PAZAPA-4460 file (N, C-alpha, C; in steps of 0.05 Angstrom, whole numbers, plus 32768, in hexadecimal, padded with zeros to 4 digits):
% residues 160
    n_x    n_y    n_z   ca_x   ca_y   ca_z    c_x    c_y    c_z   seq   type   mol
   71BA   9701   8978   71AC   9719   897D   71C0   972E   8987     1      M     A
   71C0   9745   897B   71D1   975B   8984   71C2   976A   899A     2      V     A
   71D1   976F   89AF   71C4   977C   89C6   71C7   979A   89C5     3      T     A
   71B1   97A8   89C9   71B1   97C5   89CB   71A6   97CB   89E7     4      T     A
   71B5   97DB   89F6   71AC   97E1   8A11   7192   97F0   8A11     5      Q     A
   717F   97E7   8A22   7165   97F3   8A24   7166   980B   8A37     6      R     A
   7175   9808   8A4D   7174   981D   8A62   718E   981B   8A72     7      L     A
   7199   9832   8A78   71B1   9833   8A89   71A6   9837   8AA6     8      D     A
   71A2   9821   8AB3   7195   9822   8ACE   71A6   9830   8AE3     9      Y     A
   71C0   9830   8ADF   71D1   983E   8AF2   71CD   985D   8AF1    10      H     A
   71CA   9867   8AD9   71C6   9883   8AD5   71A9   988C   8AD9    11      S     A
   7196   987A   8AD2   717A   9881   8AD3   7170   9887   8AEF    12      A     A
   7179   9877   8B02   716F   987B   8B1E   7185   9872   8B31    13      F     A
   719B   9881   8B33   71B2   9879   8B43   71AB   9875   8B61    14      P     A
   7198   9884   8B6C   7191   9880   8B88   7185   9865   8B8E    15      D     A
   7177   9859   8B7A   716C   983F   8B7E   7181   9829   8B79    16      L     A
   7194   982E   8B69   71AA   981B   8B64   71BE   981B   8B7A    17      I     A
   71C1   9831   8B88   71D5   9833   8B9E   71D3   981C   8BB2    18      R     A
   71BC   9814   8BBC   71BB   97FE   8BCF   71C7   97E4   8BC4    19      P     A
   71C3   97DF   8BAA   71D0   97C7   8B9E   71EE   97CA   8B9E    20      M     A
   71F8   97E1   8B98   7215   97E6   8B99   721F   97E4   8BB6    21      R     A
   7210   97EE   8BC9   7217   97EB   8BE5   7218   97CE   8BEE    22      D     A
   7205   97BE   8BE4   7205   97A2   8BEA   721F   9795   8BDF    23      L     A
   7226   979B   8BC7   723E   9791   8BBB   7257   9799   8BCB    24      E     A
   7258   97B1   8BD4   726E   97BA   8BE4   7270   97AB   8BFF    25      E     A
   7259   97A7   8C0B   7258   9798   8C24   7262   977B   8C20    26      T     A
   7259   976E   8C0B   7263   9753   8C04   7281   9754   8BFF    27      V     A
   728A   9768   8BF0   72A6   976A   8BEA   72B8   976C   8C03    28      R     A
   72AD   9779   8C18   72BB   977D   8C31   72B7   9767   8C45    29      K     A
   72A8   9752   8C3E   72A0   973D   8C50   72B6   972A   8C58    30      S     A
   72CB   972A   8C48   72E1   9718   8C4D   72E1   96FF   8C3B    31      G     A
   72CB   96FB   8C2C   72CB   96E5   8C19   72E0   96EA   8C04    32      L     A
   72EC   96D5   8BFB   7302   96D7   8BE7   72F7   96E1   8BCC    33      E     A
   7304   96F5   8BC2   72FC   9701   8BA8   72F9   96EC   8B92    34      R     A
   730D   96DA   8B8E   730A   96C6   8B79   72F1   96B5   8B7C    35      P     A
   72EB   96AD   8B95   72D3   969D   8B9A   72BA   96AD   8B92    36      L     A
   72B9   96C6   8B9A   72A2   96D7   8B94   729E   96DA   8B75    37      L     A
   72B4   96DD   8B67   72B3   96E0   8B4A   72A9   96C6   8B3D    38      E     A
   72B2   96AF   8B47   72A8   9696   8B3C   728A   9693   8B41    39      L     A
   7281   969A   8B59   7264   9698   8B5F   7255   96AC   8B4D    40      V     A
   725E   96C4   8B4A   7250   96D8   8B3A   724F   96CF   8B1C    41      R     A
   7265   96C4   8B13   7265   96BB   8AF7   7253   96A2   8AF4    42      M     A
   7253   968F   8B07   7242   9678   8B04   7225   967F   8B04    43      R     A
   721D   9690   8B16   7201   9699   8B17   71FA   96A7   8AFD    44      V     A
   720B   96B8   8AF3   7206   96C6   8ADA   7204   96B2   8AC2    45      S     A
   7213   969C   8AC3   7210   9687   8AAF   71F4   967B   8AB0    46      Q     A
   71EC   9674   8AC8   71D1   9668   8ACB   71BB   967B   8AC1    47      I     A
   71BE   9694   8AC8   71AA   96A8   8AC0   71AE   96B2   8AA3    48      N     A
   71C3   96A9   8A96   71C9   96B1   8A7A   71CC   96CF   8A77    49      R     A
   71DB   96DB   8A8A   71E0   96F7   8A89   71FB   96FC   8A7C    50      C     A
   71FC   9702   8A63   7215   9706   8A54   7225   971D   8A5F    51      A     A
   7218   9732   8A67   7227   9749   8A71   7236   9742   8A8B    52      Y     A
   7228   9734   8A9D   7234   972D   8AB7   7249   9717   8AB4    53      C     A
   7245   9705   8AA1   725A   96F0   8A9B   7273   96FE   8A92    54      I     A
   7270   9711   8A7F   7287   9720   8A76   7294   972F   8A8D    55      D     A
   7285   973D   8A9D   728F   974C   8AB4   729F   973A   8AC7    56      M     A
   7292   9725   8AD0   729E   9715   8AE5   72B4   9703   8ADB    57      H     A
   72B5   96FC   8AC2   72CC   96EE   8AB7   72E4   9701   8AB7    58      S     A
   72E0   971A   8AB1   72F6   972E   8AB1   72FF   9733   8ACE    59      K     A
   72EC   9736   8AE0   72F3   973A   8AFC   7301   9721   8B08    60      D     A
   72F9   9709   8B00   7306   96F1   8B09   7323   96F0   8AFF    61      A     A
   7327   96F6   8AE6   7342   96F7   8ADB   7353   970B   8AEA    62      R     A
   7347   9722   8AF0   7356   9737   8AFF   735D   972E   8B1B    63      A     A
   734E   971A   8B25   7354   970F   8B3F   7365   96F6   8B3D    64      A     A
   7372   96F3   8B25   7385   96DD   8B20   7378   96C2   8B1D    65      N     A
   735F   96C2   8B15   7351   96A8   8B0F   735C   969D   8AF5    66      E     A
   735F   9682   8AF4   736A   9675   8ADC   7355   9672   8AC7    67      S     A
   735E   9673   8AAE   734C   966F   8A97   7340   9653   8A99    68      E     A
   7350   963F   8AA1   7346   9624   8AA3   732E   9622   8AB5    69      Q     A
   732F   962E   8ACC   7318   962D   8ADF   7300   963D   8AD5    70      R     A
   7305   9653   8AC8   72EF   9662   8ABC   72E1   9652   8AA6    71      L     A
   72F0   9645   8A95   72E5   9635   8A80   72D5   961D   8A8B    72      Y     A
   72DE   9612   8AA2   72D1   95FA   8AAD   72BB   9601   8AC1    73      A     A
   72B6   961B   8AC6   72A3   9622   8ADB   7287   9617   8AD7    74      L     A
   727D   9616   8ABF   7262   960C   8ABB   7260   95EE   8AC0    75      S     A
   7277   95E0   8AC1   7279   95C4   8AC6   728A   95BE   8AE0    76      A     A
   7287   95D0   8AF4   7298   95CF   8B0B   7296   95B4   8B1A    77      W     A
   7280   95A6   8B19   727D   958D   8B27   728F   9577   8B1B    78      R     A
   7294   9579   8B01   72A5   9565   8AF4   72C2   956D   8AF2    79      E     A
   72C8   9586   8AF8   72E4   9590   8AF6   72F2   958E   8B11    80      A     A
   730C   9586   8B10   731B   9582   8B29   7328   959C   8B33    81      P     A
   7322   95B3   8B27   7330   95CB   8B2D   7325   95DC   8B44    82      F     A
   7310   95D3   8B51   7302   95E4   8B65   7305   95D7   8B80    83      F     A
   7309   95E8   8B94   730B   95DF   8BB0   72F0   95D7   8BBB    84      T     A
   72F1   95CA   8BD2   72D7   95C3   8BE0   72C7   95DC   8BE7    85      H     A
   72D5   95F1   8BEF   72C8   960A   8BF6   72BB   9617   8BDD    86      R     A
   72C9   9617   8BC7   72BE   9622   8BAE   72A6   9611   8BA4    87      E     A
   72A9   95F7   8BA7   7293   95E5   8B9E   727A   95EA   8BAF    88      R     A
   727E   95EE   8BC9   7267   95F3   8BDB   725A   960E   8BD3    89      A     A
   726A   9622   8BCE   7260   963C   8BC6   7251   963B   8BAB    90      A     A
   725C   962C   8B98   724F   962A   8B7E   7235   961A   8B80    91      L     A
   7234   9605   8B90   721B   95F6   8B93   7206   9608   8BA2    92      E     A
   720F   9616   8BB6   71FC   9629   8BC4   71F2   963E   8BB0    93      W     A
   7203   9649   8BA0   71FB   965D   8B8C   71E8   9652   8B78    94      A     A
   71ED   963B   8B6E   71DB   962F   8B5A   71C0   9629   8B66    95      E     A
   71BF   961F   8B7F   71A6   9618   8B8B   7196   9631   8B91    96      T     A
   71A3   9646   8B9C   7194   965E   8BA2   718A   966C   8B88    97      L     A
   719A   966A   8B73   7192   9677   8B5A   717A   9668   8B4E    98      T     A
   7179   964E   8B52   7163   963E   8B47   714F   9636   8B5D    99      R     A
   714B   9648   8B70   713C   9642   8B88   711F   9639   8B82   100      I     A
   7114   9641   8B6B   70F9   9638   8B64   70F8   961A   8B5C   101      A     A
   710F   9610   8B53   7110   95F4   8B4A   711F   95E2   8B5E   102      E     A
   7130   95EE   8B6F   7140   95DE   8B81   713C   95E6   8B9E   103      E     A
   713D   95D4   8BAF   713A   95D9   8BCC   7156   95DC   8BD9   104      Q     A
   7157   95ED   8BED   7170   95EE   8BFD   716D   95D9   8C13   105      V     A
   7179   95C2   8C0D   7176   95AB   8C1E   7188   95AE   8C37   106      T     A
   7181   959E   8C4B   7192   959E   8C63   71AE   9593   8C5C   107      D     A
   71B0   9581   8C4A   71CA   9576   8C42   71DB   958B   8C35   108      E     A
   71CF   959B   8C23   71DE   95B0   8C16   71E7   95C5   8C2B   109      L     A
   71D5   95CD   8C3C   71DC   95E0   8C51   71F3   95D6   8C62   110      Y     A
   71F2   95BD   8C69   7207   95B1   8C79   7222   95B1   8C6B   111      S     A
   7222   95AB   8C51   723B   95AB   8C42   7246   95C7   8C40   112      R     A
   7235   95DA   8C3B   723D   95F6   8C39   7248   9601   8C54   113      V     A
   723A   95FA   8C69   7243   9603   8C84   725E   95F7   8C8C   114      R     A
   7265   95E0   8C81   7280   95D5   8C86   7296   95E7   8C7B   115      Q     A
   728F   95F6   8C67   72A3   9607   8C59   72A1   9625   8C60   116      E     A
   728A   962E   8C6A   7285   964A   8C6F   727A   964F   8C8B   117      F     A
   7285   9663   8C98   727A   966B   8CB2   725E   9677   8CAE   118      S     A
   7250   967D   8CC3   7235   9689   8CC1   7237   96A4   8CB2   119      E     A
   724B   96B4   8CBA   724E   96CF   8CAE   7256   96CC   8C90   120      E     A
   7267   96BA   8C8A   726F   96B5   8C6E   7257   96AC   8C5D   121      E     A
   7247   969B   8C69   7230   9690   8C5A   721B   96A7   8C55   122      L     A
   7218   96B8   8C67   7207   96CF   8C63   7212   96E1   8C4D   123      I     A
   722C   96E6   8C4E   7239   96F7   8C39   7237   96E9   8C1E   124      A     A
   723B   96CF   8C1D   7239   96C0   8C03   721D   96C1   8BF9   125      L     A
   7209   96BE   8C0A   71ED   96BF   8C02   71E7   96DB   8BF7   126      T     A
   71F0   96EF   8C04   71EB   970B   8BFA   71F9   970F   8BE0   127      L     A
   7211   9704   8BDC   721E   9706   8BC2   720D   96F9   8BAC   128      A     A
   7201   96E3   8BB2   71F0   96D4   8B9F   71D6   96E4   8B99   129      I     A
   71CA   96EF   8BAE   71B3   9701   8BAB   71BA   9718   8B99   130      V     A
   71D1   9725   8B9E   71D9   973C   8B8F   71DD   9736   8B71   131      A     A
   71EC   9720   8B6B   71F1   971B   8B4F   71D8   9712   8B41   132      I     A
   71C6   9704   8B4E   71AC   96FE   8B41   719D   9718   8B3B   133      N     A
   719E   972C   8B4D   7192   9746   8B48   719F   9754   8B31   134      G     A
   71B9   9756   8B31   71C8   9763   8B1B   71C2   9755   8B00   135      W     A
   71C0   973B   8B01   71B9   972C   8AE8   719E   9736   8ADD   136      N     A
   718B   9739   8AEE   7171   9741   8AE6   7171   975E   8ADA   137      R     A
   7180   976F   8AE7   7183   978A   8ADB   7190   9789   8AC0   138      F     A
   71A7   977B   8ABE   71B6   977A   8AA5   71A6   976D   8A8E   139      A     A
   7198   9758   8A95   7188   974A   8A80   7170   975B   8A78   140      I     A
   7161   9765   8A8B   7149   9774   8A85   714F   978D   8A75   141      A     A
   7165   979B   8A7C   716B   97B4   8A6F   7181   97B1   8A59   142      F     A
   7188   9798   8A54   719B   9791   8A3E   71B5   979F   8A40   143      R     A
   71C2   979C   8A57   71DE   97A7   8A59   71EF   9799   8A44   144      S     A
   71FF   97A8   8A36   720E   979C   8A20   7229   9791   8A2A   145      V     A
   722D   9777   8A25   7247   976B   8A2E   725E   9775   8A1D   146      P     A
   7275   9774   8A29   728E   977A   8A1A   729C   9794   8A22   147      G     A
   728D   97A7   8A2D   7299   97C1   8A32   72A4   97C3   8A4F   148      S     A
   729D   97B0   8A60   72A5   97B2   8A7C   72C3   97AE   8A7E   149      Y     A
   72CF   97BE   8A90   72EB   97BB   8A97   72EC   97B4   8AB5   150      R     A
   72FE   97A2   8ABC   7300   9799   8AD8   7305   97B1   8AEA   151      S     A
   72FA   97B0   8B02   72FE   97C6   8B14   731B   97CA   8B1B   152      R     A
   732C   97B6   8B17   7349   97B9   8B1B   7355   97CB   8B06   153      D     A
   7347   97CF   8AEF   7350   97E0   8ADA   7345   97FC   8ADD   154      D     A
   7335   9801   8AF1   7328   981B   8AF5   7330   9827   8B10   155      Q     A
   732E   9840   8B12   7334   984D   8B2B   731F   9847   8B40   156      E     A
   7306   9844   8B38   72F1   983C   8B4A   72DE   9829   8B3C   157      S     A
   72D1   9818   8B4C   72BF   9804   8B42   72A5   9810   8B39   158      F     A
   729F   980C   8B1F   7285   9814   8B14   727A   97FD   8B04   159      T     A
   7260   97FA   8B06   7252   97E5   8AF6   7246   97F2   8ADE   160      R     A
***
């Protein structure tokens, strides 16, 4: 299926999109590692089947010096030896929160994640997951076309 954009939601109502951008900026300034955030954003986008966001975050991950090997193995991170304990905890947290209707946030999962993340980091990580799930819904519903995004490192200012 060839995708044709239905609506440019950034231009159509910028005042309503601004809080989402502000949330992203807050997460970006939270101190969480950029490569970790890009892996989480990309994994959530894979689960949600958001081609636009997969394209975007694979480019941003590469700009953050992420390896091709890890990007290719991301959907099978449990079986791949390339991810740290902290990344594994973040990815499991992201998958569980993204599939919240089917999966429970167990005490065991919370305990594993808390071993890797402080309270503040866990809040920032959770907000990053909330944000990318929201962006995925915008991009899917309004059919944002993948392929045209350039990494924010290639731009003077970050625009979605």
